[in-house]
C-alpha positions in Angstrom: 0.0 0.0 0.0 2.8 2.4 1.0 4.6 1.6 -2.3 1.5 2.4 -4.3 1.1 5.7 -2.5 4.8 6.6 -3.2 4.4 5.6 -6.8 1.2 7.7 -7.2 2.9 10.7 -5.5 5.9 10.4 -7.8 3.6 10.3 -10.8 1.8 13.4 -9.6 5.0 15.3 -9.0 6.3 14.3 -12.4 3.1 15.5 -14.0 3.3 18.9 -12.2 6.9 19.2 -13.2 6.1 18.5 -16.9 3.2 20.9 -16.8 5.3 23.7 -15.2 8.1 23.1 -17.7 5.6 23.3 -20.6 4.3 26.7 -19.3 7.8 28.1 -18.9 8.8 26.9 -22.4 5.6 28.4 -23.9 6.3 31.8 -22.2 9.9 31.7 -23.3 8.9 31.1 -26.9 6.3 33.9 -26.8 8.9 36.3 -25.5 11.4 35.2 -28.1 8.8 35.6 -30.8 7.8 39.1 -29.6 11.5 40.1 -29.8 11.8 38.7 -33.3 8.6 40.4 -34.4 10.0 43.7 -33.1 13.2 43.3 -35.0 11.3 42.5 -38.2 9.1 45.6 -37.8 12.2 47.8 -37.1 13.9 46.5 -40.3 10.7 47.1 -42.3 10.3 50.6 -41.0 13.9 51.4 -41.7 15.0 51.6 -38.1 17.1 48.4 -37.9 20.5 50.2 -37.6 20.0 53.9 -37.1 23.2 55.9 -37.4 24.2 57.1 -33.9 27.4 58.8 -35.0 25.5 62.0 -35.8 21.9 63.2 -35.3 19.6 61.6 -37.9 18.3 64.0 -40.6 14.6 64.6 -40.2 12.2 65.8 -42.8 11.1 68.8 -40.8 10.8 72.0 -43.0 13.7 74.5 -43.1 12.3 78.0 -42.4 13.8 81.2 -41.0 12.2 80.4 -37.7 12.2 76.6 -37.7 10.0 74.6 -35.3 11.6 72.9 -32.3 13.7 70.0 -33.6 13.3 66.4 -32.5 15.4 65.5 -29.5 18.5 63.6 -30.7 17.5 60.4 -29.0 14.4 60.1 -31.2 15.6 61.9 -34.3 15.4 58.5 -36.1 11.7 58.5 -35.7 11.3 61.0 -38.4 12.5 58.3 -40.8 9.9 55.7 -39.8 8.5 54.2 -43.1 4.8 53.8 -42.4 4.1 53.0 -46.0 6.4 50.0 -45.9 4.8 48.8 -42.8 1.3 49.2 -44.3 2.3 47.1 -47.3 2.6 44.3 -44.9 -0.5 45.3 -42.9 -3.0 48.0 -43.6 -4.0 48.1 -39.9 -0.7 49.9 -39.0 -1.6 53.5 -37.8 1.7 54.6 -36.5 4.8 53.8 -34.5 5.2 54.0 -30.7 8.4 54.2 -28.7 9.8 55.0 -25.2 13.4 55.9 -25.8 16.0 53.8 -24.1 13.6 50.9 -23.4 12.4 47.8 -25.2 9.2 49.5 -26.2 9.5 50.4 -29.9 6.8 48.9 -32.1 4.3 49.5 -34.9 0.9 50.6 -33.5 -2.0 48.8 -35.2 -5.8 49.1 -34.9 -8.1 46.3 -35.7 -11.8 45.9 -35.9 -12.0 44.6 -32.3 -9.8 44.4 -29.2 -9.2 40.7 -29.4 -7.5 39.8 -32.7 -4.1 41.5 -31.9 -3.9 39.9 -28.5 -2.8 36.7 -30.3 -1.4 38.0 -33.6 1.7 40.1 -34.4 1.8 43.3 -36.4 1.7 41.3 -39.7 -1.4 39.4 -38.6 0.5 36.2 -38.0 -0.5 34.0 -35.0 1.8 35.0 -32.1 1.4 34.6 -28.3 3.2 37.9 -27.8 0.5 39.8 -29.8 0.9 43.4 -30.9 0.7 46.9 -29.6 -2.8 47.9 -30.7 -5.1 50.9 -30.4 -8.5 50.8 -28.8 -11.0 49.8 -31.5 -13.1 52.9 -31.0 -10.2 55.3 -31.2 -9.8 57.1 -34.5 -7.2 55.8 -37.0 -5.9 59.3 -37.4 -5.1 59.4 -33.7 -7.5 62.3 -33.0 -9.7 62.6 -29.9 -9.3 63.3 -26.2 -8.3 59.9 -25.0 -6.2 57.3 -26.9 -5.7 53.8 -25.4 -3.0 51.4 -26.5 -2.9 47.8 -25.3 -0.2 45.1 -25.2 0.9 42.1 -23.2 3.3 42.4 -20.3 6.1 40.1 -21.5 8.6 38.6 -19.1 11.6 39.8 -21.1 10.3 43.4 -21.1 9.2 43.3 -24.8 5.8 44.7 -25.7 4.5 46.5 -22.6 6.8 44.6 -20.2 8.7 47.9 -19.7 5.7 49.6 -18.1 6.0 47.9 -14.7 9.1 49.9 -14.0 7.1 53.1 -13.8 6.4 52.3 -10.2 9.8 53.7 -9.6 10.1 57.5 -9.9 13.8 57.2 -10.9 12.8 55.1 -13.9 10.3 57.9 -14.9 13.1 60.5 -14.6 15.2 58.5 -17.0 12.3 57.8 -19.4 9.7 60.6 -19.0 8.0 60.6 -22.4 6.3 58.3 -24.9 6.7 59.1 -28.6 4.0 58.4 -31.2 4.6 58.7 -35.0 2.0 59.1 -37.7 2.1 60.6 -41.2 2.0 64.2 -40.1 4.3 64.4 -37.0 6.1 62.8 -34.2 4.1 63.4 -31.0 5.7 63.6 -27.5 3.5 62.6 -24.6 4.9 63.5 -21.2 4.1 60.9 -18.6 1.9 62.2 -15.7 0.5 59.0 -14.0 1.2 55.3 -13.4 -1.2 53.2 -11.5 -3.5 50.1 -11.3 -6.9 50.9 -12.8 -10.0 48.7 -12.4 -11.4 47.7 -15.8 -14.7 49.3 -14.6 -13.0 52.7 -13.9 -13.1 55.9 -15.8 -9.8 54.9 -17.5 -11.8 52.5 -19.7 -14.9 54.6 -20.0 -15.2 55.5 -23.7 -16.4 58.8 -25.2 -15.5 60.8 -22.1 -16.1 64.0 -23.9 -19.8 63.2 -24.6 -20.3 62.7 -20.9 -18.4 65.8 -19.9 -16.1 63.6 -17.8 -12.7 64.9 -18.9 -11.9 66.7 -15.6 -13.1 63.8 -13.4 -11.1 61.4 -15.5 -7.9 63.4 -15.2 -8.3 63.9 -11.4 -8.9 60.1 -11.0 -5.6 59.4 -12.8 -3.6 62.0 -10.8 -5.1 60.9 -7.5 -4.3 57.2 -8.1 -0.9 57.6 -9.6 1.9 55.9 -7.6 4.4 58.5 -8.8 4.3 62.3 -8.7 5.8 63.6 -11.9 4.7 67.2 -11.4 3.0 67.0 -14.9 -0.6 68.3 -14.7 -2.6 67.9 -17.9 -5.0 70.6 -19.0 -8.6 69.5 -19.6 -8.4 70.0 -23.4 -5.1 68.2 -24.0 -5.0 64.8 -25.6 -4.2 61.8 -23.3 -2.5 58.6 -24.2 -3.0 55.6 -21.9 -0.7 52.5 -22.2 -2.6 49.6 -20.7 -1.3 46.1 -19.8 -2.0 43.3 -17.3 -0.8 43.5 -13.7 0.0 39.8 -13.4 -2.6 39.5 -10.6 -5.9 38.6 -12.2 -8.1 40.4 -14.7 -10.0 42.9 -12.6 -7.3 45.5 -12.8 -4.8 46.8 -15.4 -1.5 48.6 -15.0 -1.6 51.9 -16.9 1.0 54.5 -17.7 -0.5 57.8 -19.0 1.0 60.7 -20.9 -0.3 64.1 -22.0 0.4 65.4 -25.5 3.1 68.1 -24.9 4.7 68.6 -28.3 4.2 67.9 -32.0 7.2 67.8 -34.3 5.6 68.4 -37.6 6.7 66.9 -40.9 6.9 69.0 -44.0 
């Protein structure tokens, strides 16, 4: 009897070990695939090997009183080839990057908020998914509140980087999110980072129609775990980056920025 119990226990432990190993291998593959997809997107967009020896030449217009130039660390974003990306996938609406981090990807928008959870930027099946825009947001990136979603990957790809914004020092080193479309590179200065219930104002759509802009901004500032000193004005555009917390599905971890500068293309 004792031998049967020992045999059964051994079999159970072996099954648990094999199951755990399978999960780890699956997560490792998804992380590797997300990293490969990013490299592929960067190469397609013309960002595979930007020249760091001198500031990249942007296509900003030359005028007697030129607009503020792109910061050197993101000068390469003026060269993002969105047309090339759209030849692979018409759902590409832009490029998103936090300088000095792993977060640098095409931004896509599908017809729902499910497809790109399990497909990469070229619509290929991938556990790492994509960085994708809320389905109700405008493709031209207009509107008061834009929401971008992505998985929180273990190797910091996709939105895995966002977890570090619990630390004020990390924000000081990476204070802004950049978003590229056909007309400009936009800089969003980060003003809040916090856990947000999926039932909260953060995920309330059409805030403008309900006159909820001020209440929304106050909610974000009140719940932020870091104090950046950045206070958005009611009429400014907000960008929310949303990912999972790793602790269930009732809450999401969000990092939020306010549109602070547009570096216009000619």
